[in-house]
N, C-alpha and C positions, 0 to 999 in steps of 0.2 A: 710310213710316213703320211702325213696328214698335208692339206691344202686348206687352211683357215683360211675362210673369207675369201676364197677364188669364186670367180664367175663361172658357173656351171654350163656348157655348151652343147646340147643334145642334136647330132646328127641323124639320119634316116636309116641306121643301120641297126645291127642288135645291142640292144641296151645291156650294160652290166648287170647285175644283181643289186635291188638297191639297197640292200646291206652292205655290200661294197661300196657304192658311191657314197653313202651316210659316214663309213669311217675315212674314205679318202677325202671329202667335201663335208665337214660336219655341218657348216653354215654358210651354204653359198652366198655371196654378195647378192647374185641374181640368178636368175635360171632361165637361159635364152636358148633359142629353137632356132634350128635353120630348116624352114618350112615344114617336111613331113615330121620332123624330129619333133614337135610337140605331140605329138601320139607317144612317142616314145618316152619322154618325161613324163607325160599322165600315166601310161602303165607301171612304170617306176614309182609313183606317188607324188608327182613333182607338180605343181601350179605354175605354166610357163608365166614368165613377167614380159617377155619380148620374143615377137617371131616374125624372122624376115626371110623372106626369098621370094621365088615368082608364082610361089601357093600353088602350083600345080600338083602337089602330095597333101596339102594340109585338107584335113578333115574339119570343117567349121560347123559341122553339123552339132544339134545339143549346146549349152551353156559352159561347158568345161575351158572354153578359152574366152569367156566373157570378160575376164579381167586382164588381159593379155594386149599389151601395145603390138598392133601387127604393121609391118613396114614390107609394104609389096616392093620389089625391083625386078622389073619385067627383061632388064637385061639378060641376054642369052650368052654372052661373051664368058662368063664365068660360071662359077658353081653357088647353089645355095651357101655351102659353107664358107666360100671368099666372101661371098654378098656379105654375110652375116657377121665374121670376123672383122670386115671392114667397116659397118656400123659399130661393132664393140669399140673398136679404137677410137672411132672420130667419137665416142663417149667417154672416154677416157677407161674404159675395161681392160685393163691391161695386162691381169693375172687371170688365166684361163685353163680349164680341164675340159677335155672334149670327151664327150663319152656316146656312145652307137656311132662311131665313126667305121666299124667295121663290120665281117659277116654278110653275107648274101655275095651282092657282086664282089668280085674281085677286083675289077678296075675301079670301083670306086673305093675300095678302102685302101688300095695305092695311092690313088690321086689325094685323098685325106691324108693320110700319111705325108707325102711331098709337100699337101697345102700347110700341114703343121711346121713343117722343115722351114719353108719358105717364112713364114708370118713369124719364126721364132727371132727372126731380125729385129722385129718391131714392137716383140711384147714375149711376156712369162707364158708358155703354154706346155701343156703336157697331155698327152694323149693316152685314156686308160680304157682295157678291155677287161674281161672278167680272169685273164690272165697275166698280164703284163701291164707295165708302165712305159712310156716312149716319150723320152728327152730328149725333142732337138738339141745338138750343143753347136755352138761356133765359137765358143772362148773357154769357160771351165764350167765344172761339174763337182758339185760335193755330195755325197751320198751316204745315207745311213739305212742300211738292210741288213738282215742276217747273214752271218757268213755261208758261204756255201750256195746262195741262191744263184741261178741261172744269169749272164750277164750277156750281151752280145752286143760288140760295136760296129757300126756298119757306116761306112764312108760315105759321105753323099757326093765328094768331088773327088775325082783321081789326085793321084800326088798329096791326100792329105796326113797330115802331121799330128799326133798323137802320142801323149804320154801317160802313164796311169801311176798311181801309189795305192795299194792295196789289193789289188787282183792278184789270182794264182798267176797267169801268164801275165806278166808285166809288159805295158807297152813303153819303148823305150825312145821313143821321138822320132822312128824311123818313117817313111812313106807309107802310107797304105792306099790300095786301089781300089775302086769300086768294085764291089763282089763280096765274097763271103768268107773272107779272113777273119773276120772277127767275131766269128760266130761260137756261141757255147763255151765264153770264158766262165769263171767262177770269180765268187765276192769273195777274198781272203782275210779281210778283216770289214768289221762292221761298219766304219767310217774310211771311207776311201774318196780318192779323187780320181779327176781326169781330165787334162789338160788338153786342148786343140791349139796347137801351135799355126797351123795353115789349113784351111778348107773347112768342114762341117760334117759331124756324124750323128748318127739316131742312138742315142743309148736305149737298149731295151732290157728291161729288168723284169724276169719274173717275179712276180708279185700277185697272188690271188688271195 
């Protein structure tokens, strides 16, 4: 699955392999970095176009950031990822693949996934690491992945109603509570769909 002309956002976690990013986002509309995510973009061979954050993690030595626009936001009431997403949405960057959101500190990884879910109500957002694609979904999702791939569907709200078409263990629209009840399903048909009738979910697909 590719995300042509999506904006590629780097956070400050462990970045995926460059070849994976190139396959997922062949032609990024822009390369945006949340503070220290600029170093992760450079490690992956990307030149940042825009850097946003309180800049407490940014290494500004050398000239590798010379062409980047830097927006400093000192507010400590939200994270650098949230600051960056706010700036992106203000500029009409509504299609976003988030990289380097995981690894290292588990608290930051969980926070970044939760932030991705909350912002999915305002834009199209996908989180990608070296093993999974994570799609926050509040309405419907249509996927095209190889049969047999592992797929987990995690409710983000209690009393979430979900139905599916094309999974090994189909969801029939019954209530799902927050927890691990939707872990380790399988894609049973290459083209499948998931519908959220109430609440919201994370669709996590093993894809490397």
